[in-house]
C-alpha positions as CSV (number, residue, x, y, z in Angstrom):
1,M,0.1,-0.1,0.1
2,D,2.8,2.5,0.6
3,T,4.3,2.1,-2.9
4,F,0.6,3.0,-4.2
5,A,0.3,5.9,-1.8
6,D,4.1,7.2,-2.9
7,W,3.3,6.9,-6.7
8,L,-0.2,8.5,-6.4
9,F,1.6,11.4,-4.2
10,V,4.2,11.9,-7.0
11,V,1.4,12.2,-9.8
12,L,-0.6,14.6,-7.9
13,W,2.3,16.6,-6.9
14,G,3.3,16.7,-10.5
15,A,0.0,17.7,-11.6
16,G,-0.1,20.4,-9.0
17,V,3.2,21.7,-10.1
18,L,2.2,21.9,-13.6
19,L,-1.3,23.4,-12.8
20,T,0.5,26.3,-11.2
21,L,1.2,27.7,-14.6
22,V,-2.6,27.8,-15.2
23,P,-4.4,30.8,-13.8
24,F,-7.3,30.5,-11.6
25,V,-6.3,26.9,-10.6
26,P,-5.6,26.6,-6.8
27,A,-2.7,24.2,-7.5
28,T,-1.2,25.0,-4.0
29,L,-4.0,23.3,-2.3
30,L,-3.8,20.1,-4.9
31,I,-0.2,19.6,-3.6
32,L,-1.4,20.1,0.0
33,A,-4.3,17.7,-0.5
34,A,-2.0,15.3,-2.3
35,A,0.1,15.2,0.9
36,L,-3.1,14.7,3.2
37,L,-4.1,11.8,1.0
38,H,-0.7,10.2,1.0
39,E,-0.8,10.5,5.0
40,A,-4.3,9.2,4.9
41,L,-3.2,6.1,3.1
42,V,-0.3,5.3,5.1
43,G,-2.1,6.0,8.3
44,F,-0.6,9.4,9.3
45,R,2.6,7.9,10.4
46,E,5.2,9.8,8.3
47,L,4.5,13.5,9.0
48,S,4.2,15.2,12.5
49,L,1.9,17.8,13.5
50,G,4.8,20.5,13.4
51,L,5.4,19.6,9.8
52,W,1.7,19.7,9.0
53,L,1.5,23.3,10.5
54,A,4.6,24.4,8.5
55,L,3.0,22.9,5.4
56,G,-0.3,24.8,5.9
57,V,1.7,28.1,6.8
58,L,3.7,27.7,3.4
59,A,0.5,26.9,1.5
60,L,-1.1,30.0,2.9
61,L,2.0,32.0,2.2
62,A,2.2,31.0,-1.3
63,M,-1.5,31.6,-1.8
64,S,-1.2,35.1,-0.5
65,L,1.7,36.2,-2.5
66,D,0.1,34.7,-5.7
67,N,-3.0,36.8,-4.7
68,L,-0.6,39.9,-4.1
69,A,1.2,39.4,-7.2
70,T,-2.0,39.4,-9.3
71,L,-3.3,42.6,-7.4
72,L,0.1,44.4,-8.2
73,G,-0.1,43.4,-11.8
74,A,-3.6,44.4,-12.2
75,R,-2.7,47.8,-10.8
76,R,0.3,48.3,-12.8
77,Y,-1.2,47.4,-16.0
78,G,-4.5,49.1,-15.5
79,A,-6.9,46.1,-15.1
């Protein structure tokens, strides 16, 4: 089961990385969901609570910076 979970995570992570290039797609959440699904499949034994909190903070930071960049770009180019 661990091998399946590992490969599923890699596929979803890769899709999330590719989807970061598509506007309006929350790829950061897809990557975080892939990690959560992986942990659910392996019984929540590989990542600690502290690491989960760090991943959540990084996901929030990435989404915030993405929105800020969109806002600044829209202001700069008159959208």
